[in-house]
N, C-alpha and C positions, 0 to 999 in steps of 0.2 A: 299596274296592276299590283304590285307590291301592296303600295300605299290603298288601295283600296281596300285589299285582304283586310289590313290589318286594320280596321279603326272602329268593329265591334267590340276589339278586344283591347283597344291601347289604354295603357295607362291605367290597369283594374289594381284601385286602392289595397295597400297591405292591408288595413281592417277588414275588409269584407272578402278574402280569400277565404277563410275557412267557413263563409255561411255561399260561397260559388256552386253553383249548378250545373259546373265543367264536369265533362265525361270524361274527356279526353281524348274523344272520340273525332276523328278530324273533322274538322265543319267544311271543307272547302276541296273541290275535286283536285283532281292532277293538273299542272297549263300544259298540256302537249292535247287538247281537244279532242281526245280519243275516248271512244268506249269501252272499255274493259268490261263492263258489265255481263253484255252478251256475245262477247269473244271465246268462239272457241279455239280453246289450247291446240286440239288437234289442227287447226288452219291454220296454220304458223309456217313459214319457211325459216331456213338456218339462219337468217339475221334475225329473225322476230317481223318480221312483215307477214301480213294478211296474203292469204294464196286463194287469191282469187282468180277467175279468169282470165287477168290482163295476167296474173303470174304462172298461166298454164308453162305446160316444158315445149320450150322453142329450138329446136333442129335443122328444119328445113328450110330451104332458099326461100320459100316465102313466107315467112314466119315475120309477124306483126307488119304482114301487107295490108293496107286498107281495103277491104271488099267493097267494092260501091254496089254491087248486087244489093247488098241488106238495109242501102236505103232508097227513100223515096225522090230524093233530087243529091245529086253529085253539085258539092259547090268548089270553086274553085278558093283557094285562099285570098286571090287579088281581089275575089268579089267581095266576101268577108268586112274587109280591111275598107275597101271603098261603101262596102253597105252601111258599116258603123261607124263610120265618118260623117255621112251625110246629114244635113240639118235637119231632116225631117224624118229621121228615127228616132221613133218613141218608145217607150216602156210596154204597150200595145204589143209592136211589133218582137220586142225584144222576147216577153214572154211566150210569144208565139213561135219563137225560132225555138227555145228549148222544146217546145211538145212536138216537134217536128223531124225526123228519122234523116236529120242531112248524112253527107258522106263529105270528108274533106282532108285532105292529104298535102300538107306544105311543105313538107320533103321530098316532092317531085320533080323529075329534073327542070322542066318546063319552068317551072318557079325558079331556077337557077340554082339547087341544091345538086351537093355531088358530093362523092369521098372528099376527104382532107388532101389537099394535093401537096406532097413532101415539097415539092420545088418554090412553092408560096412562099412569099418572105414571114417570118416569123420572127418575133418580136418581143421575148420574155422580159418582165418587169416581175421583181422578187421582193416580199412583203415577211415580217415575221406575223405570223398571225395570232399564234395564242404561245403561253408560256404559263407552267405549270410548277410547280414545287411542292414537295411532301418532304415534311420534319421527319428525324428517328424521333422516336419516342423520347419525352420524357427532356428534351433537350429543346432548347430557341433556338432558330436559326436564322435572327437577324443578329448584324452586330452594331457594337454602339459605333458612328460615327458623325463626321462633320457634314455628311449630305444633308442637303436642304430638301426635305420632304416629313410629312407626317401623314399620321395614320386617323380616320374618325373612328371611333369605340362610339356602339352603341346596341344596348340590347334590342330593336325595334324590328328587328328582320331575324333573330336567333333562327324562327324556322323556315328560311328561308331552303330548297333544296341545293343540292349538291348539285354544280351544271356543268362542274370540271368532269365529262365524262370521257374524253381520252385519256384525264389523271387516272380515275377511277376506278378504269377500264385493266389498268395494271396492276392492281393491288389487289391479294388473294384473301380478299373478306367480301359478304356482302353488306353496304352501305346501309342498310335501312337500319332507323332507331340510333344514329350514329354522332349525325353530323350537329356541330351550334354555330353557325355563324356572328363573328364577332364586332368586324369590323368592313373599312374600305380605306385603302389607300388611297391617299393625292394621287399616285399616278396609276391609280386605275383598277388595281388588287382587290379582289374580291378575299377577306381571310375567314377560316373556321376553323374551331378546336375541334379534332376528330379523332373519337374511339377506335381503338385497335387492338382487336383482341391479343391478348397475352400469349397464347396460347394457337396453335394454326387450326385453321376451322377446314373441318370438311368436306368440299365442294357437293354441291347436289347436282347430280350428273345425271336426274330421272329425265325424261321427256324428252325431245329432240335437242336439238342445237339451238333450234330459233326460241322454244319455249325456253331455255335458258338465259337466254338474251335478252328477252320479255321479263325476267325474276332480277337481271340484272340492271334492265332500266328500272323499275317498278322500283327496285331500291332506291336510284336514287331520288325515284318523285316523292320519295317518305321519306328519305334520307335524313329529316331531323330527329332528336334525340325527344324520349317521351318528355310529357309537360312534366313530369314528377321531377326527373331527371334533371332537366333543363332549369326549372327551380332550383335545384339544390345547387347546380353549377352556378347559377348565376349569384346567387347567396357567397358563394366561396369567390365567385371575380371580382365581386362591390366588398369584400372583407379585403380583399390583397391592393383595392384599392384605396384603404383606408389604412394600409402602412404607410410609416413616414417615407418613407422615398416617392411615392404616389399622391400624396395627401397634397390637396389644393389643385390635384387635377380635373376637378368639375364633376368628378364621378360620387353621388352621395349616396349613404346607406338605404334614401327613399327609393329607391332606383329600384324594378324589377323589371317584371318580363312584357315587352310592349313597349316601355316605356318610348316613347317618342327624344324626351333629352340627347344628348350626343357631347360625345365631348373631344376636342382636338387634341391631339396626343402630338411631342417630335419623335423622331426615333430612337432617341437616348429613353426616352421615357417608354416606350414601347418593347423597346428591349430590355428593359428593367421588369417590366410585367411580364413579361415572356419568363425571363431568368424569377422572378418569384413563384409564378403560378407552378410549374415543372417544380422550384427547389420546396415548397410545401406542401408538395400535390400527397407524398405518402402521408402526413397527418391529416389530411382528406380523408383517403381512402381508408383510413384504420377508422377516422371517426364514424364513415358510413358503409361499415362492412356489413351492413345485414343486409347490403342491396347487393347481390352478388353480382352484379352489375359495375359497381366499382371496382371490385377484387378481380375481376376477369377479364378487364380492357383496361388502357395504358393512354394518356392522351400527347396527341404533337399535332402540330401546326401546319395547317393549310392555306396555300393560297397560289389562285390564278386570277390569268385576267386573257380573256376572250374576245376578240376582236380590237387589237392595241393596233395591228396593221403598220408595223415599223417596217420604214422602206430599206431595204440592201441593193447597195449600189455594186455596179455591174464596172471593173476598171481590167483594166490591156491584162496587168498579170491574171486573175481568175478567167479574162477571154483564151489564155494561154497556158493554163490552170492544165497538168496530164491526168488522165484516168489513174485512178488509182487501182494497183495490181495486190496480189496476194504479200505478205511479208515474210509468209512462212514456205521457206524455199522446196523443188521438191526434195533432194537429198537429203532435208533434213525431216521428212516425213516418213523414208523410206531407211533413216541411219537405225541401226541397233546402236545404244549407247553403250554397252558391255561389247561391243566388238572389240578387238585390239587389232583389225586392219588399218590402214593408213595413217600407220603408226605416227609420223611427224604432227596431222594435226590430233591424233589421238591420246598424243603426252601434251602437247599445248592444253587442251582442253583437260586435261587436270591439273592441270597448276588453275587456268585461269579459264572461269563461266564465261559463255557465247550470255552477249551483252541482251539483256532483260531476261534473258533462262531464268527458270524456278530455281537456280541456284545462286543466283544474283543477287548479294542480298541490297535491303533499302538501303538510300544514300545516307551514310551519318554525317556528323562531324570528322576530319580526319583528326588522324594521331597529331600530327605535325603540321597544326593547319599557319594560315600566311598564304599573303600572294605569293612567297618563291616556289611553293610545291608545287610539283608538277606528279599527276598520279600518270600512272601507265596505263597508255593506252588502249583498245580495248579489241582484242584481235582479228573481231570481223565484224566489221559495220555493212555490208553491202545489203543483206537482207533488210536491215530495217530503214534504208535509203533508196530501196527501192519503186516506192509508189508515191513517192513526193519528195517535195520541192526542198531542199534540205541543207545543211552547211558541207561542209568541205569534207571528207572521209578522216581525215586526220585532226578535226579543230577538235576540242571540248567548252565546255561551259564550266564555268566555278561561280558559287554565289557568293556574297560578301562576307559568312559563314565560314567557308572554305572547305564546302563539299560542295561533291561535282555530280553534275548532270550529264546522262550518257547522251550525245549529241545525235544517236543515231534518233533519237525517239525526236518528233516533231510536236511533239507537245508537252515536254515537263519540264516540270517546276518547283518547287518547296513554297508549304505553306506552312506558316509561321503564325505564330500568338495564338493557338488553342489552345480555352481555359477550359471548354464543357461547358461554359454556362455562356457562351455569347459573347466574350473578350469583355468583361465589363470594365476593365482596364482603360487606361488612355486611347489605344484602339483607332486612332483619326486614320491612318494608314490600310493597307490590303496586305493579308498574307498572300492574297492571290496573283498579282502582278508580275509583269514579267521582268525577271530580276536582271538587271543592270549593273555595273560598275566595271568591277577592276581585275573580272574575270577575264581567261586571256582569250577567249572566244570574240571578246568586243561587243558592243551594241549592237554595230552592223549583223553578226554573227546571229545575235538573240533575236534581230531583227526577222531574217532567214526560218531561224529554225522555227520560230512559232506562226509561221506565214501572218506575221504583224499586217504586211502588207496589203493583205486581203481587208485587213478589218478598214471600214472606211466609213462613213457618214451614220445610219441609225444602227448598225451592228455594232459599230466602236464604243457608240454612245449605249447599248444595254448592254456591253460587256463592264464596259466601267463600273453600270449601276449597280452590275449583279453586283461584282466583285465589294464593292462599298456598302452595300445593305447587307449581304448573306456569307453566312459564316456555312461554308461547304463543308466543314467536317461535322456539322449538325444534320447534314441534307442524307435525304435517302433515294431521293428520287427529284430530276429532271426531265419536265418533257416540253415539247413547242414544237407546232408548226410549220414547216414553210414553206412558203403559197407562193409558185409560179403564177401570174396572169401572162396567159400565152394570146399576145396579139397576133392578126394575121392580116394581110393585105395580098391578094391577089398580083400574081406577076404577071398574067396576060389576061387586063378584060376585058379585051378587045371581042368574045365572044359572047357578051352581052350585048341584048337588044337596045338598041336606042335610046328607050324610055327607061332602062333598067341603068345606062350610064348615066344619065340625066339624071338619076333619084339617088344610085349610090357610085360613089369614088373610088373603087378598090375594094375596101376596107369586107372583111366576112364577116360575121360570127360564126362562131364555131359551137355544138352541142355533139355529146357522144353517143354514137350509134350501137344501138341495144343489138343490134345484128352483128356485128365486128365485134362486142364485145362478147359475144355469145362464142363463137371462133376462137377469140384471145384466150379468153379462160377456159377453155373446154365445155362448155355447158353453163346453164344459169349458177352453180353453184360457185360460193366463192367474190360475187358480188350482189350489190341491192342497185338495181335501177330505178330512178324518178324520174318520170316520162315530164315533160311541159308543154304549155299549151294541150291537154287531153291528145298525143300524138304516142302509141305504144311501144314506139320503135326509137326515137329523139327524147332526150334532157343530160340530167345530171346523173354520177351510177356513185359510187364508192364502196369498198372493202376493209375487210378488218385487217387487212395485210398490203403490202404494195404489190402492185399487178406484176403480171408476169414480166412485163416489158422495164420497169425498173426491179425486180427482184434481187437480179446476177450486182447488180450495184450494192444493194443494201446487202447484201450473204459477205460480200468482200469486205466493204467497212468494221459489217460483226467481227468478223474474223481477227481482223488485224488489230483493233481494239483490242480481244479476249487476248490475243498474243502479246501484246505491247503487257499486261495486267496477267500475266503469271498464267493461263488457261480461265481467267474466270469467265463463268457461265452470266449470258443476259447482263453485262455489262454496258451493251448497246442496243437498241432493239426500235423496231420500226412498227409502229402504228398501222392505225386506220388511215386508208387512202380517199381523198376525195376529188370528184373533179366534177364542177358546176360552172352555170354560165355567170361568171364573176358579180363584172358592174351590174348585173341585173338581180342580181341577190341579193350585192353588196347594197345598192339605190333602193329597194324597198324594203329591205330585211336589216337596217345597221346591226338594233340588240333584238334578241329571241322576242321581245315584245313588241318589236315595229311592225313586224307584219299583219298588217288590221286586219286581211281577208282570215289570218291564219287563231284571229280573235271569236272569234263569233261573236262577235259586237252585234252583225241583226239577228242575230236568235236569241242574244241575253236580252237587247231591250224592247221586239217587239211582241215574243213570244207568254211574257207575262204581264196578263191581267191588268191596267192599272188600279183595279180593284182589289185584287192580291196587293200588289204590291204599300198600296199606303195602308196596311196593317200593320207595320213596320216601320218606322221612322229614316233607319239607314238602308233599308232594301229602295224603298220609294227614291231615297237619292243618289241611290246606283244607277238603277232606272235614269234618272233622268241626265246622267254625266254619260250614260251608253246610248239615251235618243241624241243628246248635243254631240256627240261624236258622231252617231247614225247621219246629221245632219249638216256637218261641215262646220256649226256655229264656232267651233276656236278659232275660227278664222271668217268672222263676218263677209269680209271681202271678199276673197275668194275658197269661196265654201270646199270647190274641188282638192285644195290642199290638203286635207284633214279629213274628208270623205273617205270612208272604204272601197277602195275599189278604182274609184277616180284617184286618188291617192297615187294607189299604185301606177297606172297610166300616165300621170302627170311625172314621174320621175323615171321612167322609162325612156319616156319623148326627151323629156332634160340629157341623160345619159348617152342614148343616142346623136343627140345634137352636139355634145362634146365626143363622141367616135370610141365611146366608154365600152366599147362588148367584147371585151376578150373572156375567155375560158378561163376558169382557175383550178390549178391542178395542188392538192396541199397534202400532205405528206407529213403523219405524224413523226419524231423522232424524238428516244426515250433514252437517258444515260443516269446510271446511277452510280453517283459519287460513293456511296456505301464500300461499292466493290474494287472501285479503281483504288488501286496503289496509290502510294504515299506520294510519291515524288509525280505522279498523274493526277493528282486530284486538285485542276483547278478551271476557273472556265473557258478556258482556250482549248481542252477535251472536251467541254460539254459543248463549245460552239462548234467543234471545227469540222461535225457531217456535213454540213451547210452548206461548205464548198463543194464538195463531190455533187449534192444533188443539183444545187445552181448549173456545173459545168454538163451534167446530164441534158436538163432542159437547153443549155446554150446549143451544145454540139448536137446529141441525137434524138434529133427532130424527127429521123427517121422511124423511128421508135415507139415514140406515142402517137403520131398521125395515123396509124392503121387505125386506129379504136373512133377517128373520129368524123363528122361531116359539119362542111361547110354552108350555109345560107347568104343571102343578101339580105343586107338589114331591114331592106325594106320589107321584107318576108317575116322574120324572125330578129328581132321582139317582136316588132310592130306588131303580129298578128296576138301577141297580150293586152298591146293596149284595146285590141277590139273586143276580146274577152270580156277585159276589166269593163268595156262599156257596157255589154250584156248584162252583165251583173251590178252596175251599179245604177241601169233603169229598171230592173228588174225588183229590187232591193227598194229603190226609190216609192216605184208602184206598192207596195207593200206599207211601208211608212205611214204614205197617205192614207189606205185602207185603215191600217189602225188608229191614225186619227181621227178616223171618220166611224170608228164604233165606238171613241168615248172609253167607258168604265169596263164595260166589255172587252174587248180589245181581240183579237184574232178568234175565229174559230178554230177548229183543231186541223182541216183541212191547209187554210194559209198555213199555220202554225208551222206546219211538218213542210211545207213548200219551202219557208224559210228555211228553214236548218237545211234543205235541200241545196238550196241555191249557193249557203253560208259552206256548205264543207265541198260542194261542185267548186265552188270560187278558191276553196283553201287548195281543193288539187289540182286546179291550173297551172299555181304559180307554186307548188312545192313537189307536186307527185308523188305525196303520201297517202299511200294508198289505205293507209290506217283509220284515213278517215273517213271512207268510204264502205262503209258496215255493211256487209254483203248482206247480210239478212233482210235487209231492210232495200237496198242498193238493184239486188237482182230480180225482186219482182217488179219494181220499176223499169224494168228490159234497160238498164244506164250502165251497166256494167257488161253486156252484152255487145252495146251501142261505143261505149270505150273502147272497145277491143277489137273492133272490127268496124268501126266507124270513125272512131277519132271526135265524137260529136259526144257531148255532154244530153245526152235525150233523156228525157220524164215519161213514161206513159201515160197520155192522160182518162186513159180507165182504169189505172189505179188511184192518181193524182191529178185533178185536173183544179189550175192554181190563175184561168184566162178570165175566168170571170170575177167580178166583186165577193161572192161567195164562193171558197171552195168545193170542191166534191173529193170525198175519199173514199174509196170500197175499204167499207170494215169488217167485211165479212172477208176478203183475201188479205186483207192486211196481218204481216208479218207478226209471232205474237212470238211467246217464249215457249219451251218443250215443257215446259212441269205442268203439275194439276192444274195451275190456276189458269194457264195458258194468258197470260197479260198481255197487249200490246207493245211490240217493240217503238221507245216512240223517238225518233231524234234528236228532237228540242230540248229533251228532260235534261238529255246530260249538259248543255250547256246551260241551262238552268242553276245545276251542280256545280257549275263550274263558276259562273257568277253569283250567285246568293248564295249556296249553299245546300246544306243537304237536308233543310226543314224548307226551303223552299220550295226546293225539286219535288219531294213528297208530296207536297200540300198540292202542289199543279198535279200530277201522277193520280194523287185519288181523288180530285176532281175532273180528270177527264174521265178517270176508269168507270167510278161512278156513275156520272153526271151523263154522258155522252157515248160510251161505252157499254149501260147496261151492266158492266162486271160480273159479279156472283149474281144468281137470282136468288136473295135475301128474301122467300118466298113466307117461311114461318120462322118459329123461334128454333127449330131442329137446324136449318140453314145459319141462323143469327152464333148458334154456340159452334158451331165446326171454324165458321170463322173466327168465334174470338178467340178457341184455341188454338188458332195457324198466328194471330196477331200480339197474344201474353205470351206461348213458348216460343216464336220467329223472334217476335223484336221486343219485346216488353220487359221479360227474363234479359236477355243478352246485353239490353242497352242500360237496365238498371243493375246488372253487374257488372259492367264497366266504370260506372258511375262510382258506388261505393269504393272498388277497386280502388282508381283513381285518387279520390277523396282522403282516402286511409292511408294512400301512401304520402300525400301530401300533405300530411298532420305527423307521420314519422318520421319525413324529410325535416318538418320545423322543431323534431322534440330532438333532435340531433343536435340543435344550437341552443337548449335551453338552460345549459349551466348544470345538467346531470353528470353524473361520471359518466366519462367514456363506455367504458369496460362494462357497467350493469347496462346503461340503456342497449350494446351491441349484444348483449345477451339474449335483452327482453324481444331487442327488434326481430332477431335470426330468428324467434320462435315464432315471433307473433308474424313471418314472412312467409313460414313454413307454410302455419295455419291458413294464411290468405289466400297464398297459390293451391291449397286443396280446395279449401269455399270454391273457387272460384271455377274448378275443375269439376264440382260436384253437379249430381243430373238436377236437384232441388235448392239450391244455395239459398230458395228462400221459405225454407221450410222451419220449423221450430227448433229441430234437430239441430239442425246447420248454423242458427243461431246461435246456441248452446254452445257450439265448438267454436264460432267463431269471439264468441266477448265474454261469457261465464263460466266458463272453463277457464281459461287466461285468467281471467278476474279470481275466482276464487282458488287458484293454484298457490301458493306460499309465494310466489313471484308475480307482481301484479301485472298491469297490461303498462307498455311503453305511452302507449296513449288514453285517456279519459275514458269511458266506456261509453257512451250514446245515453240519454235520457230516455226511457221509455212511456208510452200512455198505452191505453186499449180504446181500440173503435171497432164497430157490430161492422164485418162484413158485408153489411149490405149497406151500412152508411157510405162506408168506403167508395163501393160500388155505384153510389151513385151520387157520391163528387165524379168520378170519372165520367159517367153519362152526362151529367151539367157541362164537365169542363170541354168535353169533345164536342159534344153538341153544339153549345156556342163560340167555339172557337176562339175564345176569349182568351189573349197572351198571357194576363194575370193568373188566371185560374188554371192555365196549361202548366205555369212553370213550378205551381206548387205539388202536381202530381208526374213530372217528367223535368229530366236532364237538358241542356242548353239544345243540343243536337241529337234529342229526340226525335225516331219520324212514326212511333204506333200510333201519338193522338192524329194526327194528320187525317191516318189512313181510319181508324175506326168515325173519329168525327164525319167522313164523306162520304161512312157505309152506312152510318147513320141518318143522315139529312137526307140519304138517297132512297133509305127504307121505308115504302108506306106503314103507316100507325095501324092500318088493318093488319096488317102484315105482319108484323112484332112490333107490341104497345108498347111503351115503358117500362111498367113494372116486369117485360118479360125480359127488354134490354138489362133492366138494373138484376134479375134474376138473373139471366145469362154469363152477366160479367162476374160475380158473384162463386158462381160454379164452376165458368172455367179455372177461376183464380182459383178454388180448392183444388179439382183436376190436376192443374199446374203446379202444386205444393206452394204455395204464395200465403204465408199464415204470418211475416210482418214487412211493413215496405219502410222504406227512407220515412223521414216526416220533414215538415215544412217551417219556416222561420223566416218573420217579414213574406209571405205567401212567395217564397221560394225553395226550391226540394235542396236537402239539405241532411249530410250525413251526422250530423250529432245528437238528432232524435231518429227514434224509431217507434212507430208504432204497432202492436201487436193488432192482428184482426182475430177477433172471435163469432163465435155462431149464436152470439144469446145465450149459449147451455153452458157456464163454465165447473166444473168438474171439479169442486172443494179435496182437494188431499183428506185420506183417511182419517179418522179422531181414535187414536187408541184411548180405551175407558181405561184407565189405574184405578187396579181393586183393592179391599185392605182398609183398614185406618189409617187416617191422615196421621202424619207425623210415624208409621208405624216404623218398620225397617222393610220391611215387604214392602210397600208403599213405594219409599225412599229407592231402593234398589232395583225395582221398575222402572222408575223412571231416570234413572243415570243409566240404568240398560241403554231405554232410548234414546238417552244425548247422545253414546257413544254409536249409536247405529247411523244416526242422523249425520253425526259429524266424520261418520264413514261412508256411508251410500247415499245420503241425501233424505233421505224416506225412510219411514221406518219397518223394518224388513216383516214382510207378513207370515204368517204362520204358512208352512209346507203343509201344501197337500197330500193327502198319502191313495188322494182318486186317482185314473188314469185320465189322461187329458187328451179334447181334441185341438189340435193345430190347425187354425183356419188360414195362415198367409197372413195375419195382419197385426199392426197393434191394437192393444186395447187402453183406454177407447176409442172407440172409431173416428181419424180427423175427414179423411175422405173416402166415396163410395167404395165398395170392394169392385175389385174387375171385372168377377163372377156378373155380379149385380147390373156393371156398367155396362157388359156387354148386352145383358140382355135387357135394361131400358134401347142400346142402340139397335139390335134387331127387331125391336118391336117397333123402334122409330122406322126405319129402315122398311117395313115392311106397309106402314101404312101414309106412308112420304107422298104416294102419289095418286092413293085414293081417297084418304082420306083425312084431310087438313085439322080437323076437331079431335081428330084423338092422337095427332103429333101433339096438338097444343095440352090435349089432359096428357099425355103422357111428358112430357118435359115440366107440364106443371107439379107429378108425383116426383120429379127426381129433384125440382129447386123447392118438396117440400121435405125431402128425405135427408138433400145437405144440410138447411136450416134444423133440421133434428140433433144431425150429428152430434157426440157428446152426453145427448140427452140419453141416462140408464134405460128407460123402457125402452128407445129406436135401437140402442147396442144391444140387448137383448132380441128385440127383431130381429138384424141382420145377420146376428148371430143362432138362430134357429135358422135364418134361409141358408146360411153357408153351412150349416150341419144339414142341411135337407138336401141343400144341392150337392153336398157330398158322400151321400148314402149311395151306396150298392144297390137299395132296393127302396121304392118310392113307400114312404111312413104314410099312414093312415089314421086317423083318430076318429072317434065316433061318435055320434053326436051325446051331449054330456060327458063323456068317457074322463078318463085320467090317466089313459096310457096308451102310447101309439104300439102299432103294431103294422108288419107290412102290408101292403097294401094287394088285394086279388087280381093278379095278372088280366089284360084284356082277352087271350084265349082262352081261360080258363072262366 
C-alpha cells in the first residue's frame, strides 16, 4: 500500500520544487478504512469505539442473547456451513441471504459450545510479539559492534504513520506532525526520528475518555512532520552523509523526499550517523530558529518491530518457578525509622544501611581494589530473596574492576563503556553482559542470581542482540509484548455426538465470552470487545491495562521493581492487554495490510467509473491493480489464493488442518532504563518480568478460563469460512456487473451495495464497530440485526442489490445535518483512501449534482449562494494552505543559501510572525493583507528573507471566465493553473455548472456571479501560474476596470523659485513618511459611513437590501430575481468609479438619516419629507 500511495510524488526533481503546486494538504485518507467525517464525537465510548446498538449497556442474564423471534427463519450454524459449502451455491443465493432476516447462534450448547473448563488440558506456547525502543533526546541509541546486521536508509517513506501504538501511548505528548521515518533494519526494526517537546505539554482533558483516545489515535495516523519541516530535515540528513565519515555510503546530495533510492549501512555506520546527527543538531536548530518548531522540540530515535513472534521455550526450571511475592516486608512498612526501640537492629541500621535502601550508595570502585578484598556482608538479605530464585544469603558477587554487587538483587550488573555518544571507540564487547570471572560468588552463582538458566532459545538470542546493538544508557524506555498461545484439548471428548467425534479429535477453539467479561470487569467499562462472525457475545477483547485476573501479579512486580530502585515511580508498567483468536488472526493478518477485507479493495476497484479513472494515468493504473487483486490474477492458476475473502477462507482451513486454533493472550510491558539505578541498568532487568507472566499462564489457568468459552473446530472457526464464501460470491457478482457496464461503471445503488458488503466483511473478521457507520447501517436495519439476530441483514426497502440494477431509497437515505443536507455515501471514504481527496471529491460532486439533484440551482440567486459557500468554505482555506506551505519551503531553502545565518534568522522570524497573522486573518486575499504580507516587509529597512513575488494585473471578470472555463471542461492542465494539487473546489464547481440548465443560469451570469462572490469574499489577488501550474512566486492583482489614480498635487509658483522647490521638497518628505501626499485637513464635519473609500465591495446595508428583494421575489417572479442580480453585478463592476462611489455615499447617507429626505423636482436642496399620517 505504501508503494501505491507514494507513486504520484516519487522522485520530484529538485529544480521543479520551486514551481510545485503542492499545498501541504494530505492527499490520502488514513489507513484504517474508518470514516471520521460523519462520526459524532458524542457517540464514542471510553476506548474511542462507536456506541452503537451493539455497544448498549448490558448487565442482565440474557444480555447478548440471540432473539430468534426477531428473524424470519432460525438457521442452525451446521446448516449455514453445509449450505455455503454446497457445489451449487451461487452468487444469486448469497445476495438473497443478505437481504433476508435470519437468526443464527453458533454458541448454542447443541453445537458443542460451553464455558471453558479448567479441567481440560491447556498448553501455552509463548512468543515475544513486539518490541519498541525509545531513545533519550539528543543521544544515539545504538553502539558500535561486530554484530552482523545492516540498515536500509531511504527517504521514500518519510511520511509513514507511527504504528507503534504501544510505544506512543506511554509518551506524554501528542504525536501529530512529529515523526520522520528514516530506515528499516535487516532484523525487521523500523526506525523513526521523533521530535520530542522540550517543555512538557498540557494534556487536553476535554471530552470523554473515548474522545481523548480518538484524538490520540488520530495523532498516530497523522504523525508525519509537515512537508516543510520534512524538507529541512531531509536536507540536514543529506548534509550529514556528505561528512567525511559517511562519504561514499551511496547517499547523494540529489536525494530528496519520496526518492526511491536506498542505501544499505552497516551498524557501525548507522551508529556514526546517529552520533553526527545529534552532535550537529544544535547548529541546525540555530540556523532554523526562525521556525519555533526547531526551538521547542528536540529529536530522538525510535525503533520498533511488530509481529516478530520470537518463540520462548519453557524448560523445567521455569515450570518450577515460584510465584513472586513482595520484597517490602510488613515490618518495614510499619516501622518508624526515628524510633529507638529494638536497640540492636536500630544500632545496626545506624552503622550500615539496608540493602537496596535509599541510604545505600551506588556501587563504586573500592578504595583497595583487588581480588583479595572482601567487603562486609549486608545485615539483612531476606527481603530481597523472598520472591525469586537467588544465591545463598551470604554469597556476594564482585566485578572484575573490584566493585561489588548486592547478592540480594536478582538482576544486578554494572554497565561499562558509556561515553554519552554511542561508544564510538572499539566497543565490540557489551557493557551489559553478566559479569563472570574472579568474583567470589563464581560463575555458578552468577547463573543463579540472574536466572540465566531461564534464558533459552529465542529469548537468549534476543537478549544477546539487544546487548550488542543498543546502548541502554541512552534509552528512555523499552516496551515489548509477551504473547501466550493457549491451546486446549478436551479432557473427556466422549460427550460429543458420533458425527462430532468423527470430525473433531478433542481439540477445542477458544473465544472470549462477553457476558463473562462484563461480570469479571464489573461492567462494560475497562475493556473493548470485538465480536467475531457477527455474534455479539463471542470474540476477542482488549483492555488498556491488565485485566483483573492478571492485575495482582503485575502490581507485585511493579512494587518490587520500584523497591529495588529506591522507590522510583513507573520504572515498570504494564500497558494494553489483548486476547484474540491467535492463529486465525495470524493466518489472515500476518501484517497490518495483509487482511484484504479490511482494505476496501472491492469498493476502491468497483465504485470508480472507468471514465473517471482514465482522466489521470496513475489513477487508472491503480484501479487496474485493485481489479487484478479482486479477480485473483496475481495467482492465475489458483485465484482463490489471492482473492479477498477467498484467500481468508483458504488460510483458515489450512490453519485448522494443522490444528492451529489457539487463543492468544498478549500483555504489553514497559521498562524505563532511564529510571533504573546504575547497577540495575541492563537487559536482564528489562526482560525479567517475562518469567512471572509465563508462570501465570502455565499454572494459573483457573484465573483466566473464567472469561473464555470453548467451541468445536467444526463450528468455529469453520463458520468464518462460510461467511467468507458469502462475501466472495457477492462481490464476484458485483465485479461481473461492473465489467458489463463498461465505461459507465456501477450506479449509485450498486456502489453503495459494494461498500456495504465490504464493510460487513471487514466487521465479520475484525469485529471493529468503527467500520459500521451507524448513521447509515441503522436505517438499513443492519445494526439491530447484528445485535439481536447475529446476522448481516440489509433491508431491501432501503437498498436492494439483488437485481442487475440496484435500487436505493433516495428520500430516506441518511444525510448530513447541516444546511446542505448532503447524502452520506459509504463508498466515498474508500475512494479517498485509494485515490486521494481530489478523486473522492469529484465522485461525490458527480453523484450529488448528477444523481441526487443537489441544491436546486434554478436561478442566478441560488448560484450566488452556492458560489459563496464554495469560495469561502473551500477556495480561501485551500489557497491559504498552498501559499503558506510554499512560502515556508522558500524560507527553508533560504536558510542554506550562504547568507549570514544571524541576519537571515532575524528576517525570517519577522516574516514568520507576519505569515502566521496572515493565515489567521479574515480576508487573507484582500489588498490590505497583501501589503502587510509582502509590501510592508519589502519597503522596510530590512528586506524580506525571500524574494517578493512578481505582480501582474488582470480584470476580475477575465479571471472569473478562466475559472468558469477550467471547471466546466474539467481539463486537468487548465485546473492546475488556478488550483493547487489537492484542491477539491474545482470539481464541486464544475459539477454544479455542468448539471445546471443554461436557461436557469447563463454563462454570463455564472461569470458575473463568480466575480461578485470573489468581491464579497475579499479576494483582491490570487496566486499566478508558471508553465500552466499554480505558483506562489507570481501574484495576479484583480481589478474592476476602473482603476483609481492617486491624486496629483499641482505645484504653484514660478519655475525654479524657492516657493515651488520648498513645496516639492515637502511633498517628497510626506511621501517618504506616509507613502502618499497628505491631503488638506477639512474643517467641516464628516459623516462616517463605515466603509473605506474608494469602495472595494458593496456596503453591507446595500447588500442586505439586495438580499431582501431577492428573497421576496424568489418564488414569485424569476425574471425579477434575474434583474436584481444583474443590477448587483453592474454595481460591483463599477466599484471604484467616482460617480459610483458618489451614488453609494448618497445611498448610505440617506439610509443613515433619522428622517426621510426629499428633493423637489428641479430643486437644489433636500428637506424633510412629509409623513404619511400628515
